[in-house]
C-alpha positions as CSV (number, residue, x, y, z in Angstrom):
1,X,83.2,66.9,62.9
2,X,84.3,70.1,61.4
3,X,86.4,72.8,62.7
4,X,84.1,75.5,61.2
5,X,80.6,76.5,61.9
6,X,77.9,77.8,59.5
7,X,78.2,81.1,61.3
8,X,81.9,81.1,60.3
9,X,81.0,80.4,56.7
10,X,78.3,83.1,56.5
11,X,80.7,85.6,58.0
12,X,83.4,84.8,55.4
13,X,80.8,85.0,52.6
14,X,79.4,88.4,53.7
15,X,82.8,89.9,54.0
16,X,83.8,88.6,50.6
17,X,80.7,89.9,49.0
18,X,81.5,93.3,50.5
19,X,85.2,93.1,49.4
20,X,86.4,93.1,52.8
21,X,89.5,90.7,53.2
22,X,89.6,91.0,57.1
23,X,87.7,89.4,59.8
24,X,87.9,90.3,63.5
25,X,86.1,88.3,66.3
26,X,86.9,89.3,69.8
27,X,90.8,89.7,70.3
28,X,91.3,87.3,67.2
29,X,92.0,89.0,63.7
30,X,92.4,87.3,60.3
31,X,93.6,89.1,57.3
32,X,93.7,87.5,53.9
33,X,96.3,88.5,51.3
34,X,93.8,88.8,48.7
35,X,90.1,88.1,47.9
36,X,91.1,85.0,45.9
37,X,92.9,83.5,48.9
38,X,89.6,84.2,50.8
39,X,87.6,82.5,48.1
40,X,89.8,79.4,48.5
41,X,89.2,79.4,52.2
42,X,85.4,79.6,51.6
43,X,85.6,76.5,49.3
44,X,87.5,74.8,51.8
45,X,85.0,75.6,54.7
46,X,82.1,74.7,52.5
47,X,83.7,71.3,51.6
48,X,84.5,70.7,55.3
49,X,80.9,71.5,56.4
50,X,79.4,69.3,53.6
51,X,81.9,66.4,53.9
52,X,82.6,66.5,50.2
53,X,86.0,67.3,48.6
54,X,86.3,69.1,45.3
55,X,88.5,67.3,42.8
56,X,89.8,68.5,39.6
57,X,90.4,66.5,36.5
58,X,93.5,67.1,34.4
59,X,94.1,65.6,31.0
60,X,97.7,65.0,29.9
61,X,98.8,66.6,26.7
62,X,101.5,65.3,24.4
63,X,103.7,67.2,21.9
64,X,106.2,65.6,19.5
65,X,108.2,68.8,19.6
66,X,108.4,69.1,15.8
């Protein structure tokens, strides 16, 4: 079970689209440091709701240092 609801995600996305980095609900208030941080939270909430985890692939590079 997710700690987030689809309403939470919709509110995050709506505020992100408007450029608002603060969410208030009742006596609780959350202010994000930046829209980039808010986007990361949106991605985490989406992953939590869908049950998937985004993974990244990194390929090593080597240099002989010559």
